[in-house]
N, C-alpha and C positions, 0 to 999 in steps of 0.2 A: 266545690259546693257544698260539701260537708264537713262540719268539723270533727276534731276526733272524739270530742264530747258526744257529737251527735250516735258518731256510729258506734260506740260502747255502749249507750244507754240504750239505744232503741229506737229508728228511725225509718219512716219511707220515704224513696226519694218516688216522686211523679213525675216523668220526661213529658209533657206533651206535645208531641210533634205534630205533623200536616195531618199524615194517614191511619199515624197510632200514637198510643198512646201508654210508654212502659213505665213499669212500676217496680222498684227493687226494695227491699224489707232486707235492712242491717239490724244486728244483733252483734253486740260483744266483738264489736268492731270488722265483723263480716258481713259476708250477703250469704241469706240463708232461702231466700224467696226472691222470686223473678216473674214477672209476668207481661203480657202483651194486651193490650183490649187493643181492638178491631175499631176502636173511634178517635179521632183528634180534631185538628184544627181547622182543619180542610172539610171537615161536616159544619161544622159552626157555618162557615163561609156561603157552604152550600146549601144550610137553610135560611142564611140571611138573602141569601140567590136566589129560593124560593117564594120569600114569606115577601118581597117587596119587590118581586118581579125584576129581578137586577141580573146586567151582566155578570160572571164570576168575578174578572177582574174588580169591577164595580163593587161589586159585595166587600171584597177585601181590603179594597180602600176603606168603603165605609165603615169596617170591623175595626181599622186600626184605626180611626180619625174619632170613632164615635162611640165605639162600641164602652159596653157595661154589663158586666158579668150580674149584678144584682138590679132589678126593675127599680127596685123600693133605694137605687140611690144616685138616680136622677131624679129630675122635676120634671113636671109634667109639662110646663111649660115653655121645655127646651125640644127645639125642630133643628130641622138639617133638610136640606134639599139635595133631590137626586131625580135621575131622569130613566125612570122605569122602562121594559119594554112597552112596546105601543105606543107611546105617550108622546105627544108632539112639544106640552111643553112641561119643563122641571115640576116635580111634586116633592111640595113638604112633609116631610114623615118623621112624628113624636119621637123622641129619644127613646122615652118608655116602651115604645112599640117594640124598636130594635133591640133593646136590653132585657126584654120577655122571652123574644126569640132565642139571644143569645145565652142566655139562663137555663131554660129549659136542655140544650146540649149540653153546657160546661154539669150540671146539676146530675144529669146522665153519667158523663165521665167520673163524677166522683162517689156516687152510686156504686156504679162497676168497680172500683176501686175500694171502694169497704166492703163491698161482698166478697172481695178478693182476700183481702187483709182477713176477714175471718173464715175464707174457706181454710189458710195458709196456716193456721191454729196461733197468729200472732196477736190477734185483737187483744187489746188491752197489756199490750207488753212494747209497745211503742211510747216511752212518756216524752222523744223528743217531736213526737208529732210526726209531721208531713211537713217536707222539704219542694219546693213548685219549680220545676223549668223548662224550655224550651218554648219555642217562641210563643204559643197562646198564654203562659203562666204570665207576660207582663197585660192582661188584661184588666184593666181597673175592675177592683171589687174581685176578682178570684180568688184573692187569698179570705177574702171573710166569706164567700162562699162556701168555699172547701170547708173553714173550719165548721160551719154550721153543719153540714152534712156528714162529717167525719166527727164533731165531738172532739177534735184532737187541736193542737197549736201548731200552727200552719205558718212559714214564711217563705219568701220566695228567694230563692239563690242568682247569685249573679257571680260571674267569673272574676277574682281575688289575684293579687298579686301579679296584674298586666304591667308591662311598660312598652311604650307604645302604640299607637293606635287604640288608646283607649276606651276613644268613643264611640270608636266604631265597635270596638267586642263586649263591653260592659253590659252586656244585655243577656237576659236570661235565656234568649233566642241561640246564644252560642257557649252556655254554658258545659254543654258537651263537648262539643268542637276541641274549645279550650284545654277543658280537662283531658283531655285526649294528648293533646299537645304538651301540657306541662309533664303529664304523666311519661311519656317519652323521651320528653329532656331529661328527666329523675335519670329513668332506667338508663339514657346514655351519658349520665356523668356519671354512676356508678360504676357503669362498665369501662367506664376510657380512665386509660391510665394515669399516672400522677406526670407531671411535667417530667421529675427526674428520670422517671421511666421509657418515658419520649423516645424513639429516635431521633437524630437533629436535623437527619434529612430524609426525605421520601425514597424508597426504594424506588428502581426503573420500571417503569409499567407500571405502579401504582396509582390508579387516577385516585383524584377527591369525588369525596360524594356530591353528587348530583343534585343540586337544590332547585333544578327547574321545575320538577314536580308538585312542590311545597310553594313555591310562588306562586304557579298558576292554579294552585290549590285557595291560594288569599286573594287572589284578584276575582276567582267563583263565588266566593264567599261573602266580600264586602261589597254593598249596593253601591 
């Protein structure tokens, strides 16, 4: 997610999850401050559901298909069709109306993040800015809105150095999960003895590592 240069210079990581947003501040290559904000992507979906009178599943699909984090980023002539509660016929919704709903909540997230950065004492010490990750960080316009609110350079992270299943996993939504797996693999490589030092035969009674839980985890992870 982060480059070595970003960690060294000073950077904030904002992981926008479903129910919460995790904030971590790196300076001189180390984490110096962390915070969990009690707002995330599910709150954006709930706002859409209430504002447009939609069931939650439909609101989530609308967010993914038509969502934009900046009202100024969509044209007034852009519309999409939904079926609100209590309506027999589909309704035409202006995409700017949707963007207005999303922008209000996303702006709140970054204002809370900015307050936390100031409270931590690292305001002005993050020349590398902020790196966004998590599912909601893929919303169009979110990077521009974050930069406006924070006054910092902002980029969206994606998993790197993937081999296989790249199309499925190369998304900000999986940055944290992929990063943890890559870290675990690196730790295993460090602890693993060299081929020269390994026994040629497995001692009796010693079983191989059970990979079934990992396989099941990936099945649940991928849509």
